[in-house]
PLY file of the C-alpha trace (Angstrom):
ply
format ascii 1.0
element vertex 158
property float x
property float y
property float z
element edge 157
property int vertex1
property int vertex2
end_header
-4.32 -24.95 -25.69
-3.09 -21.45 -25.05
-3.66 -19.72 -21.50
-3.46 -15.83 -21.32
-3.07 -14.45 -17.60
-2.79 -11.17 -16.58
-1.91 -9.83 -13.73
-4.16 -8.33 -11.14
-3.30 -4.49 -9.80
-4.16 -6.02 -6.23
-2.00 -5.09 -3.90
-2.43 -7.35 -0.79
-0.86 -6.96 3.04
1.75 -8.96 2.41
2.62 -6.48 -0.75
1.94 -3.46 1.22
4.24 -4.09 4.11
6.82 -4.54 1.73
6.22 -1.29 0.08
6.09 0.39 2.79
9.09 -1.08 4.81
11.01 -0.02 1.44
9.51 3.48 1.17
10.32 4.15 5.06
14.15 2.43 4.46
14.64 4.49 1.54
13.12 7.77 3.38
15.61 6.90 6.07
18.69 6.66 4.17
18.11 8.49 0.57
21.76 9.01 0.05
23.00 5.69 -0.32
19.84 4.19 -2.15
20.85 3.42 -6.02
18.73 5.62 -8.41
16.98 2.72 -10.38
16.19 1.01 -6.68
14.98 4.46 -5.42
12.68 4.42 -8.53
11.44 1.24 -8.34
10.03 1.69 -4.63
8.49 4.67 -5.04
6.78 3.51 -8.18
5.50 0.87 -6.02
4.01 3.22 -3.48
2.78 5.28 -6.22
0.75 2.07 -7.34
-0.67 1.40 -4.41
-2.10 5.40 -4.04
-3.40 4.95 -7.23
-5.32 1.67 -6.34
-6.63 3.94 -3.23
-7.27 6.68 -5.56
-9.67 4.44 -7.28
-11.13 3.39 -4.15
-11.66 6.99 -2.96
-13.55 7.48 -6.40
-15.60 4.91 -6.11
-16.57 5.96 -2.65
-17.29 9.02 -4.84
-19.29 7.78 -7.29
-20.68 4.88 -6.25
-19.64 3.39 -9.39
-17.80 -0.36 -8.95
-15.89 -1.80 -10.78
-14.23 -5.39 -11.64
-11.53 -4.55 -9.17
-13.68 -2.73 -6.44
-12.67 -4.89 -3.57
-9.02 -4.32 -4.43
-9.29 -0.44 -4.75
-11.99 -0.18 -1.53
-9.19 -2.32 0.46
-6.56 0.33 -0.34
-8.50 2.74 0.18
-9.20 1.70 3.72
-6.19 1.18 4.52
-4.89 4.51 3.50
-7.77 6.60 5.07
-6.78 4.56 8.62
-3.18 6.03 8.06
-4.30 9.39 6.96
-6.55 9.43 9.97
-3.32 8.11 11.69
-1.52 11.48 10.65
-4.29 13.80 11.63
-4.91 12.99 15.18
-1.34 12.95 15.61
-0.17 16.07 13.46
-3.47 17.66 12.38
-2.08 17.25 8.72
-3.47 16.29 6.10
-7.01 17.36 6.44
-10.13 14.88 5.72
-12.35 17.11 3.50
-10.18 16.91 0.46
-8.69 13.41 0.26
-8.54 13.19 -3.49
-6.63 16.18 -3.53
-4.47 14.62 -0.54
-3.77 11.56 -2.04
-2.55 13.66 -5.39
-0.35 15.37 -3.18
1.44 12.35 -2.32
1.61 10.72 -5.83
3.41 13.72 -6.63
5.71 13.54 -3.67
6.75 10.07 -4.09
6.81 11.03 -8.19
9.45 13.77 -7.13
11.10 11.06 -5.08
11.38 8.71 -7.56
13.17 10.84 -9.92
15.51 11.96 -7.02
14.29 15.38 -5.87
14.80 16.66 -2.47
11.27 17.03 -0.70
11.31 19.09 2.45
12.32 17.80 6.25
8.54 17.84 7.22
7.27 16.28 4.42
9.73 13.78 4.37
8.71 12.75 7.88
5.37 13.12 7.14
5.18 10.40 4.34
8.07 8.22 6.43
5.24 8.13 9.35
2.55 7.52 6.94
4.35 4.24 5.62
5.41 3.26 8.97
1.15 3.11 9.87
0.49 1.39 6.52
3.07 -1.47 7.64
1.66 -1.70 10.64
-1.66 -1.57 9.37
-0.54 -4.98 6.54
1.38 -6.17 9.32
-1.18 -6.74 11.82
-3.92 -7.97 8.91
-1.78 -10.29 6.79
-2.97 -13.93 7.26
-2.41 -15.98 4.62
-4.97 -18.88 4.27
-2.27 -21.64 5.40
-2.62 -20.41 8.33
-6.37 -21.72 9.15
-4.56 -25.39 7.57
-4.10 -27.83 10.21
-1.88 -30.58 9.36
-2.47 -33.84 10.70
-2.19 -37.86 10.28
-5.03 -39.75 9.66
-4.98 -44.15 9.13
-6.60 -45.69 6.28
-7.65 -48.92 5.80
-8.06 -51.00 3.17
-10.82 -53.32 2.92
-10.11 -56.89 1.73
0 1
1 2
2 3
3 4
4 5
5 6
6 7
7 8
8 9
9 10
10 11
11 12
12 13
13 14
14 15
15 16
16 17
17 18
18 19
19 20
20 21
21 22
22 23
23 24
24 25
25 26
26 27
27 28
28 29
29 30
30 31
31 32
32 33
33 34
34 35
35 36
36 37
37 38
38 39
39 40
40 41
41 42
42 43
43 44
44 45
45 46
46 47
47 48
48 49
49 50
50 51
51 52
52 53
53 54
54 55
55 56
56 57
57 58
58 59
59 60
60 61
61 62
62 63
63 64
64 65
65 66
66 67
67 68
68 69
69 70
70 71
71 72
72 73
73 74
74 75
75 76
76 77
77 78
78 79
79 80
80 81
81 82
82 83
83 84
84 85
85 86
86 87
87 88
88 89
89 90
90 91
91 92
92 93
93 94
94 95
95 96
96 97
97 98
98 99
99 100
100 101
101 102
102 103
103 104
104 105
105 106
106 107
107 108
108 109
109 110
110 111
111 112
112 113
113 114
114 115
115 116
116 117
117 118
118 119
119 120
120 121
121 122
122 123
123 124
124 125
125 126
126 127
127 128
128 129
129 130
130 131
131 132
132 133
133 134
134 135
135 136
136 137
137 138
138 139
139 140
140 141
141 142
142 143
143 144
144 145
145 146
146 147
147 148
148 149
149 150
150 151
151 152
152 153
153 154
154 155
155 156
156 157
């Protein structure tokens, strides 16, 4: 018997919290990060943005895919984070969310390659991922959180 397993593109709250935390840390100490570590960190952030872009596409077209719930969940998280930034600094604009996601992906790709970005853009990305970390940590409840372990007696007839 052969079993084939395919890793889903799903990014759950725990993974998002980890990714966001690593992005914030990397942006805070850019000169101290090894190139391969930097590339790994930002490639995971790019993957998250890609999943969110799938949610944006679903919202625009209404066409669902097999991983629609994952796309829409990531889309929801990032729209909350962008809304937080918008209310704080009037950036980015909610009118063209796809453009903002594409810009974010380009910025993360530049960071993955070790290119420098303007300080204000660095601060925006750091603030966005700080908020994403807070969102992810606030909703990260594992199924095991609801398990109660107790003792019980079993009587054996006889």
